[in-house]
N, CA and C atoms as an extended XYZ file, in Angstrom:
510
Properties=species:S:1:pos:R:3:atomname:S:1:resname:S:1:resid:I:1 pbc="F F F"
N        17.979       -5.920       15.064 N   MET     1
C        16.782       -5.405       15.703 CA  MET     1
C        15.715       -6.497       15.744 C   MET     1
N        15.148       -6.716       16.908 N   ARG     2
C        14.068       -7.693       17.032 CA  ARG     2
C        12.746       -6.988       16.809 C   ARG     2
N        11.913       -7.602       16.032 N   SER     3
C        10.614       -7.037       15.710 CA  SER     3
C         9.547       -7.630       16.620 C   SER     3
N         8.541       -6.837       16.955 N   ALA     4
C         7.412       -7.331       17.738 CA  ALA     4
C         6.472       -8.166       16.873 C   ALA     4
N         6.745       -8.212       15.580 N   TYR     5
C         5.896       -8.936       14.651 CA  TYR     5
C         6.422      -10.343       14.446 C   TYR     5
N         5.526      -11.240       14.082 N   ASN     6
C         5.923      -12.604       13.773 CA  ASN     6
C         4.928      -13.175       12.771 C   ASN     6
N         5.095      -14.447       12.430 N   ALA     7
C         4.239      -15.067       11.415 CA  ALA     7
C         2.777      -15.105       11.849 C   ALA     7
N         2.530      -15.187       13.154 N   GLU     8
C         1.144      -15.211       13.644 CA  GLU     8
C         0.552      -13.808       13.768 C   GLU     8
N         1.398      -12.815       13.935 N   ARG     9
C         0.960      -11.422       14.033 CA  ARG     9
C         1.868      -10.563       13.152 C   ARG     9
N         1.608      -10.630       11.837 N   PRO    10
C         2.463       -9.869       10.907 CA  PRO    10
C         2.122       -8.383       10.938 C   PRO    10
N         3.023       -7.568       10.399 N   PRO    11
C         2.762       -6.130       10.342 CA  PRO    11
C         1.636       -5.794        9.366 C   PRO    11
N         1.001       -4.664        9.599 N   ILE    12
C         0.019       -4.128        8.655 CA  ILE    12
C         0.813       -3.529        7.487 C   ILE    12
N         0.466       -3.950        6.281 N   ILE    13
C         1.157       -3.451        5.088 CA  ILE    13
C         0.178       -2.620        4.268 C   ILE    13
N         0.596       -1.423        3.897 N   LEU    14
C        -0.220       -0.507        3.108 CA  LEU    14
C         0.437       -0.315        1.744 C   LEU    14
N        -0.382       -0.210        0.721 N   ASP    15
C         0.128        0.037       -0.624 CA  ASP    15
C        -0.786        1.045       -1.318 C   ASP    15
N        -0.205        1.813       -2.202 N   ILE    16
C        -0.957        2.834       -2.937 CA  ILE    16
C        -0.670        2.698       -4.427 C   ILE    16
N        -1.731        2.766       -5.220 N   GLU    17
C        -1.607        2.889       -6.674 CA  GLU    17
C        -1.821        4.360       -6.993 C   GLU    17
N        -1.135        4.832       -8.017 N   ALA    18
C        -1.181        6.260       -8.311 CA  ALA    18
C        -1.394        6.526       -9.792 C   ALA    18
N        -1.678        7.784      -10.084 N   SER    19
C        -1.963        8.215      -11.456 CA  SER    19
C        -0.731        8.212      -12.342 C   SER    19
N         0.420        8.182      -11.730 N   GLY    20
C         1.662        8.213      -12.485 CA  GLY    20
C         2.817        7.888      -11.569 C   GLY    20
N         4.023        8.122      -12.064 N   PHE    21
C         5.208        7.747      -11.309 CA  PHE    21
C         6.035        8.935      -10.843 C   PHE    21
N         5.707       10.130      -11.253 N   GLY    22
C         6.554       11.269      -10.916 CA  GLY    22
C         5.775       12.435      -10.335 C   GLY    22
N         6.368       13.617      -10.495 N   ASN    23
C         5.751       14.845       -9.987 CA  ASN    23
C         4.352       15.016      -10.558 C   ASN    23
N         3.455       15.486       -9.719 N   GLY    24
C         2.087       15.726      -10.149 CA  GLY    24
C         1.193       14.514      -10.021 C   GLY    24
N         1.772       13.342       -9.747 N   SER    25
C         0.930       12.154       -9.602 CA  SER    25
C         0.218       12.192       -8.247 C   SER    25
N        -0.844       11.446       -8.147 N   TYR    26
C        -1.694       11.466       -6.953 CA  TYR    26
C        -2.248       10.059       -6.721 C   TYR    26
N        -2.681        9.797       -5.496 N   PRO    27
C        -3.191        8.456       -5.184 CA  PRO    27
C        -4.551        8.208       -5.828 C   PRO    27
N        -4.705        7.019       -6.395 N   ILE    28
C        -5.999        6.657       -6.987 CA  ILE    28
C        -6.595        5.425       -6.313 C   ILE    28
N        -5.769        4.699       -5.554 N   GLU    29
C        -6.262        3.541       -4.814 CA  GLU    29
C        -5.342        3.310       -3.630 C   GLU    29
N        -5.941        2.989       -2.498 N   VAL    30
C        -5.169        2.643       -1.310 CA  VAL    30
C        -5.708        1.330       -0.768 C   VAL    30
N        -4.799        0.491       -0.309 N   GLY    31
C        -5.211       -0.781        0.264 CA  GLY    31
C        -4.218       -1.220        1.315 C   GLY    31
N        -4.696       -2.077        2.206 N   PHE    32
C        -3.767       -2.635        3.183 CA  PHE    32
C        -4.181       -4.047        3.553 C   PHE    32
N        -3.178       -4.784        4.033 N   ALA    33
C        -3.386       -6.113        4.598 CA  ALA    33
C        -3.179       -5.967        6.102 C   ALA    33
N        -4.197       -6.331        6.872 N   ASP    34
C        -4.180       -6.165        8.329 CA  ASP    34
C        -3.398       -7.295        8.994 C   ASP    34
N        -3.229       -7.213       10.304 N   THR    35
C        -2.461       -8.221       11.036 CA  THR    35
C        -3.083       -9.612       10.938 C   THR    35
N        -4.386       -9.684       10.675 N   ASP    36
C        -5.033      -10.987       10.498 CA  ASP    36
C        -5.072      -11.387        9.021 C   ASP    36
N        -4.365      -10.672        8.183 N   THR    37
C        -4.248      -10.824        6.727 CA  THR    37
C        -5.526      -10.467        5.971 C   THR    37
N        -6.559       -9.961        6.671 N   SER    38
C        -7.733       -9.453        5.950 CA  SER    38
C        -7.300       -8.203        5.185 C   SER    38
N        -8.091       -7.850        4.180 N   ARG    39
C        -7.697       -6.752        3.303 CA  ARG    39
C        -8.754       -5.652        3.254 C   ARG    39
N        -8.270       -4.440        3.032 N   PHE    40
C        -9.111       -3.273        2.783 CA  PHE    40
C        -8.599       -2.626        1.507 C   PHE    40
N        -9.525       -2.136        0.677 N   CYS    41
C        -9.118       -1.465       -0.556 CA  CYS    41
C       -10.175       -0.446       -0.947 C   CYS    41
N        -9.741        0.689       -1.465 N   SER    42
C       -10.673        1.697       -1.934 CA  SER    42
C       -10.087        2.495       -3.085 C   SER    42
N       -10.889        2.664       -4.129 N   LEU    43
C       -10.541        3.600       -5.191 CA  LEU    43
C       -10.783        5.016       -4.678 C   LEU    43
N       -10.014        5.962       -5.180 N   ILE    44
C       -10.114        7.360       -4.759 CA  ILE    44
C       -10.489        8.211       -5.957 C   ILE    44
N       -11.608        8.896       -5.853 N   LYS    45
C       -12.054        9.782       -6.927 CA  LYS    45
C       -11.163       11.034       -6.935 C   LYS    45
N       -10.547       11.342       -8.058 N   PRO    46
C        -9.635       12.502       -8.092 CA  PRO    46
C       -10.374       13.832       -7.952 C   PRO    46
N        -9.700       14.778       -7.306 N   PHE    47
C       -10.180       16.148       -7.292 CA  PHE    47
C       -10.044       16.709       -8.708 C   PHE    47
N       -10.833       17.711       -9.072 N   PRO    48
C       -10.733       18.299      -10.412 CA  PRO    48
C        -9.322       18.807      -10.761 C   PRO    48
N        -8.578       19.279       -9.757 N   ASN    49
C        -7.226       19.794      -10.039 CA  ASN    49
C        -6.164       18.693      -10.028 C   ASN    49
N        -6.548       17.457       -9.776 N   TRP    50
C        -5.638       16.316       -9.910 CA  TRP    50
C        -5.763       15.829      -11.351 C   TRP    50
N        -4.909       16.325      -12.213 N   THR    51
C        -5.068       16.058      -13.645 CA  THR    51
C        -3.978       15.178      -14.245 C   THR    51
N        -2.837       15.052      -13.579 N   HIS    52
C        -1.742       14.252      -14.133 CA  HIS    52
C        -2.207       12.815      -14.369 C   HIS    52
N        -1.887       12.276      -15.520 N   TRP    53
C        -2.249       10.888      -15.822 CA  TRP    53
C        -1.167       10.253      -16.672 C   TRP    53
N        -0.775        9.049      -16.307 N   SER    54
C         0.228        8.310      -17.066 CA  SER    54
C        -0.409        7.048      -17.636 C   SER    54
N        -0.353        6.911      -18.941 N   ASP    55
C        -0.863        5.686      -19.573 CA  ASP    55
C        -0.051        4.469      -19.135 C   ASP    55
N         1.244        4.664      -18.862 N   ASN    56
C         2.075        3.558      -18.379 CA  ASN    56
C         1.618        3.088      -16.997 C   ASN    56
N         1.282        4.024      -16.126 N   ALA    57
C         0.779        3.649      -14.795 CA  ALA    57
C        -0.558        2.927      -14.933 C   ALA    57
N        -1.426        3.429      -15.790 N   GLU    58
C        -2.718        2.770      -16.006 CA  GLU    58
C        -2.524        1.346      -16.514 C   GLU    58
N        -1.557        1.156      -17.397 N   ALA    59
C        -1.292       -0.191      -17.907 CA  ALA    59
C        -0.814       -1.112      -16.786 C   ALA    59
N        -0.085       -0.569      -15.820 N   ALA    60
C         0.423       -1.385      -14.708 CA  ALA    60
C        -0.680       -1.788      -13.740 C   ALA    60
N        -1.531       -0.831      -13.351 N   HIS    61
C        -2.545       -1.151      -12.345 CA  HIS    61
C        -3.924       -1.446      -12.926 C   HIS    61
N        -4.144       -1.088      -14.162 N   GLY    62
C        -5.408       -1.418      -14.815 CA  GLY    62
C        -6.607       -0.603      -14.356 C   GLY    62
N        -6.349        0.552      -13.759 N   ILE    63
C        -7.440        1.412      -13.284 CA  ILE    63
C        -7.555        2.596      -14.236 C   ILE    63
N        -8.703        2.745      -14.857 N   SER    64
C        -8.901        3.856      -15.791 CA  SER    64
C        -9.452        5.080      -15.069 C   SER    64
N        -9.295        6.233      -15.705 N   ARG    65
C        -9.894        7.455      -15.144 CA  ARG    65
C       -11.408        7.313      -15.057 C   ARG    65
N       -11.987        6.661      -16.042 N   GLN    66
C       -13.437        6.458      -16.033 CA  GLN    66
C       -13.857        5.623      -14.815 C   GLN    66
N       -13.111        4.579      -14.513 N   ALA    67
C       -13.420        3.750      -13.345 CA  ALA    67
C       -13.333        4.566      -12.059 C   ALA    67
N       -12.341        5.445      -11.970 N   LEU    68
C       -12.210        6.287      -10.773 CA  LEU    68
C       -13.406        7.213      -10.631 C   LEU    68
N       -13.813        7.813      -11.731 N   ASN    69
C       -14.948        8.729      -11.672 CA  ASN    69
C       -16.249        8.015      -11.377 C   ASN    69
N       -16.374        6.772      -11.839 N   GLU    70
C       -17.616        6.029      -11.618 CA  GLU    70
C       -17.652        5.324      -10.261 C   GLU    70
N       -16.513        4.744       -9.845 N   ARG    71
C       -16.518        3.903       -8.642 CA  ARG    71
C       -15.644        4.425       -7.508 C   ARG    71
N       -14.883        5.486       -7.776 N   GLY    72
C       -14.016        6.038       -6.742 CA  GLY    72
C       -14.811        6.712       -5.644 C   GLY    72
N       -14.275        6.625       -4.443 N   ARG    73
C       -14.892        7.285       -3.288 CA  ARG    73
C       -14.281        8.662       -3.098 C   ARG    73
N       -15.009        9.525       -2.458 N   GLU    74
C       -14.515       10.872       -2.180 CA  GLU    74
C       -13.247       10.773       -1.328 C   GLU    74
N       -12.213       11.561       -1.657 N   PRO    75
C       -10.955       11.487       -0.913 CA  PRO    75
C       -11.118       11.655        0.594 C   PRO    75
N       -11.986       12.568        1.004 N   ARG    76
C       -12.209       12.785        2.448 CA  ARG    76
C       -12.734       11.514        3.110 C   ARG    76
N       -13.672       10.839        2.443 N   ASP    77
C       -14.234        9.604        3.005 CA  ASP    77
C       -13.163        8.524        3.137 C   ASP    77
N       -12.265        8.434        2.154 N   VAL    78
C       -11.189        7.436        2.195 CA  VAL    78
C       -10.236        7.758        3.351 C   VAL    78
N        -9.853        9.020        3.487 N   ALA    79
C        -8.948        9.415        4.575 CA  ALA    79
C        -9.578        9.137        5.939 C   ALA    79
N       -10.847        9.470        6.095 N   LEU    80
C       -11.533        9.219        7.363 CA  LEU    80
C       -11.612        7.724        7.670 C   LEU    80
N       -11.878        6.916        6.657 N   GLU    81
C       -11.961        5.477        6.883 CA  GLU    81
C       -10.591        4.890        7.234 C   GLU    81
N        -9.545        5.360        6.560 N   LEU    82
C        -8.205        4.904        6.915 CA  LEU    82
C        -7.891        5.245        8.369 C   LEU    82
N        -8.210        6.467        8.786 N   ASN    83
C        -7.980        6.849       10.176 CA  ASN    83
C        -8.788        5.978       11.138 C   ASN    83
N       -10.015        5.681       10.784 N   LYS    84
C       -10.856        4.843       11.649 CA  LYS    84
C       -10.281        3.434       11.771 C   LYS    84
N        -9.869        2.856       10.663 N   LYS    85
C        -9.380        1.474       10.658 CA  LYS    85
C        -7.954        1.335       11.191 C   LYS    85
N        -7.136        2.381       11.038 N   LEU    86
C        -5.716        2.270       11.373 CA  LEU    86
C        -5.279        3.164       12.536 C   LEU    86
N        -6.206        3.789       13.220 N   LYS    87
C        -5.873        4.735       14.281 CA  LYS    87
C        -4.886        4.125       15.276 C   LYS    87
N        -3.791        4.841       15.478 N   GLY    88
C        -2.779        4.423       16.438 CA  GLY    88
C        -1.876        3.292       15.977 C   GLY    88
N        -2.061        2.817       14.764 N   CYS    89
C        -1.280        1.675       14.261 CA  CYS    89
C        -0.013        2.129       13.553 C   CYS    89
N         0.982        1.266       13.612 N   ASN    90
C         2.155        1.402       12.756 CA  ASN    90
C         1.868        0.579       11.518 C   ASN    90
N         1.995        1.184       10.359 N   THR    91
C         1.825        0.483        9.098 CA  THR    91
C         3.130        0.599        8.325 C   THR    91
N         3.322       -0.319        7.382 N   TYR    92
C         4.581       -0.379        6.656 CA  TYR    92
C         4.313       -0.533        5.171 C   TYR    92
N         5.286       -0.106        4.375 N   CYS    93
C         5.202       -0.253        2.919 CA  CYS    93
C         6.582       -0.556        2.377 C   CYS    93
N         6.617       -1.115        1.176 N   ASP    94
C         7.917       -1.437        0.579 CA  ASP    94
C         8.388       -0.360       -0.384 C   ASP    94
N         7.605        0.677       -0.569 N   GLY    95
C         7.976        1.780       -1.460 CA  GLY    95
C         7.736        3.111       -0.783 C   GLY    95
N         8.295        3.287        0.398 N   TRP    96
C         8.017        4.450        1.225 CA  TRP    96
C         8.288        5.760        0.500 C   TRP    96
N         9.314        5.808       -0.330 N   VAL    97
C         9.679        7.074       -0.990 CA  VAL    97
C         8.598        7.559       -1.950 C   VAL    97
N         7.716        6.665       -2.401 N   VAL    98
C         6.594        7.097       -3.235 CA  VAL    98
C         5.268        6.975       -2.491 C   VAL    98
N         5.096        5.913       -1.715 N   ASP    99
C         3.822        5.716       -1.024 CA  ASP    99
C         3.558        6.794        0.035 C   ASP    99
N         4.575        7.177        0.778 N   HIS   100
C         4.373        8.199        1.814 CA  HIS   100
C         3.942        9.541        1.208 C   HIS   100
N         4.621       10.046        0.170 N   PRO   101
C         4.140       11.302       -0.431 CA  PRO   101
C         2.718       11.191       -0.994 C   PRO   101
N         2.371       10.040       -1.598 N   TRP   102
C         1.006        9.884       -2.106 CA  TRP   102
C        -0.003        9.873       -0.964 C   TRP   102
N         0.345        9.218        0.145 N   LEU   103
C        -0.549        9.211        1.304 CA  LEU   103
C        -0.727       10.629        1.843 C   LEU   103
N         0.373       11.378        1.923 N   MET   104
C         0.289       12.755        2.412 CA  MET   104
C        -0.499       13.636        1.439 C   MET   104
N        -0.388       13.369        0.142 N   THR   105
C        -1.178       14.108       -0.842 CA  THR   105
C        -2.661       13.939       -0.552 C   THR   105
N        -3.066       12.705       -0.276 N   LEU   106
C        -4.470       12.434        0.047 CA  LEU   106
C        -4.897       13.187        1.301 C   LEU   106
N        -4.163       13.036        2.384 N   PHE   107
C        -4.565       13.639        3.656 CA  PHE   107
C        -4.491       15.159        3.627 C   PHE   107
N        -3.445       15.720        3.039 N   PHE   108
C        -3.327       17.173        2.988 CA  PHE   108
C        -4.421       17.785        2.125 C   PHE   108
N        -4.814       17.093        1.061 N   ALA   109
C        -5.852       17.615        0.171 CA  ALA   109
C        -7.197       17.761        0.874 C   ALA   109
N        -7.420       16.945        1.890 N   VAL   110
C        -8.706       17.002        2.608 CA  VAL   110
C        -8.546       17.608        4.001 C   VAL   110
N        -7.333       18.145        4.277 N   ASN   111
C        -7.063       18.850        5.524 CA  ASN   111
C        -7.326       17.975        6.757 C   ASN   111
N        -6.850       16.750        6.691 N   ILE   112
C        -6.973       15.805        7.801 CA  ILE   112
C        -5.580       15.269        8.104 C   ILE   112
N        -5.285       15.123        9.388 N   GLU   113
C        -4.016       14.531        9.799 CA  GLU   113
C        -4.165       13.015        9.864 C   GLU   113
N        -3.205       12.266        9.329 N   PRO   114
C        -3.265       10.808        9.494 CA  PRO   114
C        -3.097       10.459       10.976 C   PRO   114
N        -3.873        9.506       11.431 N   GLU   115
C        -3.808        9.077       12.829 CA  GLU   115
C        -3.077        7.748       12.957 C   GLU   115
N        -2.256        7.444       11.972 N   PHE   116
C        -1.441        6.242       11.969 CA  PHE   116
C        -0.104        6.598       11.348 C   PHE   116
N         0.862        5.746       11.560 N   GLN   117
C         2.220        5.980       11.063 CA  GLN   117
C         2.505        5.056        9.893 C   GLN   117
N         3.085        5.584        8.828 N   LEU   118
C         3.544        4.779        7.701 CA  LEU   118
C         5.071        4.840        7.669 C   LEU   118
N         5.696        3.666        7.710 N   SER   119
C         7.156        3.574        7.753 CA  SER   119
C         7.649        2.575        6.718 C   SER   119
N         8.928        2.665        6.371 N   PRO   120
C         9.502        1.679        5.458 CA  PRO   120
C         9.561        0.301        6.116 C   PRO   120
N         9.216       -0.729        5.364 N   ILE   121
C         9.219       -2.083        5.907 CA  ILE   121
C        10.613       -2.516        6.352 C   ILE   121
N        11.636       -1.931        5.755 N   GLU   122
C        13.008       -2.283        6.120 CA  GLU   122
C        13.289       -2.045        7.606 C   GLU   122
N        12.514       -1.162        8.235 N   LEU   123
C        12.720       -0.885        9.668 CA  LEU   123
C        12.422       -2.094       10.548 C   LEU   123
N        11.628       -3.036       10.044 N   ILE   124
C        11.261       -4.203       10.850 CA  ILE   124
C        11.774       -5.498       10.222 C   ILE   124
N        12.807       -5.372        9.418 N   MET   125
C        13.405       -6.544        8.778 CA  MET   125
C        14.811       -6.775        9.322 C   MET   125
N        15.160       -8.050        9.436 N   THR   126
C        16.530       -8.395        9.801 CA  THR   126
C        17.398       -8.343        8.543 C   THR   126
N        18.686       -8.384        8.758 N   GLU   127
C        19.606       -8.404        7.626 CA  GLU   127
C        19.342       -9.627        6.748 C   GLU   127
N        19.069      -10.762        7.394 N   ARG   128
C        18.793      -11.989        6.636 CA  ARG   128
C        17.519      -11.834        5.810 C   ARG   128
N        16.477      -11.236        6.357 N   GLN   129
C        15.245      -11.006        5.592 CA  GLN   129
C        15.531      -10.172        4.357 C   GLN   129
N        16.326       -9.149        4.517 N   ILE   130
C        16.662       -8.285        3.386 CA  ILE   130
C        17.393       -9.083        2.312 C   ILE   130
N        18.295       -9.973        2.740 N   GLU   131
C        19.064      -10.780        1.788 CA  GLU   131
C        18.175      -11.695        0.953 C   GLU   131
N        17.138      -12.263        1.550 N   ILE   132
C        16.303      -13.247        0.850 CA  ILE   132
C        15.008      -12.653        0.305 C   ILE   132
N        14.789      -11.371        0.530 N   TRP   133
C        13.523      -10.713        0.192 CA  TRP   133
C        13.137      -10.856       -1.283 C   TRP   133
N        14.013      -10.471       -2.183 N   ASP   134
C        13.659      -10.439       -3.608 CA  ASP   134
C        13.230      -11.804       -4.125 C   ASP   134
N        13.956      -12.844       -3.735 N   ASP   135
C        13.621      -14.190       -4.180 CA  ASP   135
C        12.242      -14.616       -3.667 C   ASP   135
N        11.990      -14.370       -2.407 N   ILE   136
C        10.691      -14.743       -1.832 CA  ILE   136
C         9.572      -13.887       -2.424 C   ILE   136
N         9.836      -12.611       -2.609 N   HIS   137
C         8.821      -11.718       -3.183 CA  HIS   137
C         8.447      -12.166       -4.590 C   HIS   137
N         9.438      -12.541       -5.382 N   ASP   138
C         9.157      -13.044       -6.734 CA  ASP   138
C         8.276      -14.293       -6.679 C   ASP   138
N         8.563      -15.197       -5.742 N   LYS   139
C         7.762      -16.424       -5.598 CA  LYS   139
C         6.338      -16.111       -5.154 C   LYS   139
N         6.190      -15.156       -4.260 N   MET   140
C         4.850      -14.779       -3.786 CA  MET   140
C         4.048      -14.121       -4.908 C   MET   140
N         4.694      -13.301       -5.707 N   ARG   141
C         3.992      -12.689       -6.848 CA  ARG   141
C         3.546      -13.770       -7.815 C   ARG   141
N         4.386      -14.764       -8.021 N   ALA   142
C         4.020      -15.872       -8.919 CA  ALA   142
C         2.830      -16.642       -8.355 C   ALA   142
N         2.783      -16.809       -7.035 N   CYS   143
C         1.653      -17.507       -6.392 CA  CYS   143
C         0.351      -16.726       -6.538 C   CYS   143
N         0.462      -15.413       -6.658 N   SER   144
C        -0.751      -14.597       -6.786 CA  SER   144
C        -1.099      -14.352       -8.242 C   SER   144
N        -0.457      -15.114       -9.149 N   HIS   145
C        -0.716      -14.960      -10.581 CA  HIS   145
C        -2.223      -15.072      -10.840 C   HIS   145
N        -2.706      -14.197      -11.655 N   GLY   146
C        -4.133      -14.194      -11.941 CA  GLY   146
C        -4.887      -13.188      -11.090 C   GLY   146
N        -4.283      -12.778       -9.955 N   GLN   147
C        -4.917      -11.724       -9.168 CA  GLN   147
C        -4.488      -10.383       -9.745 C   GLN   147
N        -5.337       -9.416       -9.611 N   ARG   148
C        -5.060       -8.100      -10.167 CA  ARG   148
C        -3.895       -7.421       -9.447 C   ARG   148
N        -3.167       -6.583      -10.184 N   HIS   149
C        -2.111       -5.754       -9.594 CA  HIS   149
C        -2.806       -4.522       -9.035 C   HIS   149
N        -3.223       -4.649       -7.798 N   ARG   150
C        -3.943       -3.564       -7.138 CA  ARG   150
C        -3.405       -3.400       -5.721 C   ARG   150
N        -3.819       -2.344       -5.061 N   ALA   151
C        -3.234       -1.978       -3.768 CA  ALA   151
C        -3.373       -3.070       -2.708 C   ALA   151
N        -4.569       -3.621       -2.524 N   SER   152
C        -4.727       -4.615       -1.454 CA  SER   152
C        -4.026       -5.924       -1.792 C   SER   152
N        -4.026       -6.308       -3.050 N   THR   153
C        -3.311       -7.522       -3.454 CA  THR   153
C        -1.815       -7.326       -3.273 C   THR   153
N        -1.300       -6.185       -3.694 N   ASP   154
C         0.126       -5.915       -3.530 CA  ASP   154
C         0.505       -5.881       -2.051 C   ASP   154
N        -0.348       -5.273       -1.219 N   ALA   155
C        -0.086       -5.234        0.225 CA  ALA   155
C        -0.042       -6.654        0.795 C   ALA   155
N        -0.970       -7.498        0.361 N   TRP   156
C        -1.004       -8.885        0.836 CA  TRP   156
C         0.250       -9.642        0.407 C   TRP   156
N         0.684       -9.459       -0.842 N   VAL   157
C         1.894      -10.126       -1.330 CA  VAL   157
C         3.110       -9.677       -0.508 C   VAL   157
N         3.205       -8.395       -0.227 N   ILE   158
C         4.311       -7.873        0.580 CA  ILE   158
C         4.252       -8.472        1.989 C   ILE   158
N         3.047       -8.516        2.554 N   GLN   159
C         2.889       -9.087        3.893 CA  GLN   159
C         3.281      -10.570        3.914 C   GLN   159
N         2.833      -11.319        2.912 N   GLN   160
C         3.180      -12.737        2.843 CA  GLN   160
C         4.693      -12.921        2.650 C   GLN   160
N         5.313      -12.032        1.901 N   THR   161
C         6.764      -12.074        1.736 CA  THR   161
C         7.443      -11.830        3.073 C   THR   161
N         6.935      -10.859        3.834 N   TRP   162
C         7.514      -10.574        5.152 CA  TRP   162
C         7.376      -11.806        6.058 C   TRP   162
N         6.192      -12.422        6.065 N   ILE   163
C         5.962      -13.598        6.915 CA  ILE   163
C         6.953      -14.707        6.558 C   ILE   163
N         7.050      -15.035        5.280 N   ARG   164
C         7.930      -16.136        4.860 CA  ARG   164
C         9.406      -15.806        5.093 C   ARG   164
N         9.796      -14.581        4.811 N   SER   165
C        11.202      -14.206        5.038 CA  SER   165
C        11.516      -14.201        6.536 C   SER   165
N        10.555      -13.811        7.347 N   HIS   166
C        10.735      -13.830        8.810 CA  HIS   166
C        10.928      -15.273        9.277 C   HIS   166
N        10.070      -16.157        8.823 N   TYR   167
C        10.146      -17.572        9.198 CA  TYR   167
C        11.475      -18.189        8.755 C   TYR   167
N        11.881      -17.906        7.527 N   LEU   168
C        13.107      -18.509        6.996 CA  LEU   168
C        14.385      -17.891        7.582 C   LEU   168
N        14.278      -16.723        8.185 N   SER   169
C        15.467      -16.082        8.740 CA  SER   169
C        15.668      -16.412       10.214 C   SER   169
N        14.803      -17.220       10.766 N   GLN   170
C        14.920      -17.596       12.188 CA  GLN   170
C        15.996      -18.625       12.415 C   GLN   170
């Protein structure tokens, strides 16, 4: 499959950090890297009935419940801003089986339909990209050493991995 994306116009990559890894978890941060590699990121203030919390997840992303309550934005505002910035766009993620449900949790909770599509990044990868992905992704993560493990940084690393794997698979 030939992709309409290339190194000069990479896909928009979206990533979500969550309160945990399983049932009951909810989105606490969403970020994306745009086609020009600029980044957007927002903490999400949990609803009172969003109570699930994993200390292991907090250790991974470094976002505390206190930080969410102090600096998180209202879920409705985050959903509206995502729709404004991504309206009509195809966006991609490397963890669709978890990121898509978390994204839907956000939008359904505020009774808003997403105006953009989130798909697995594998849909726009060649077989060769898939073969070399892990090695390049590990190198890109190493290059971002010192940057926080957060949604926009992770989205950027995934996007940079896609760019390099695309270039090397030509």
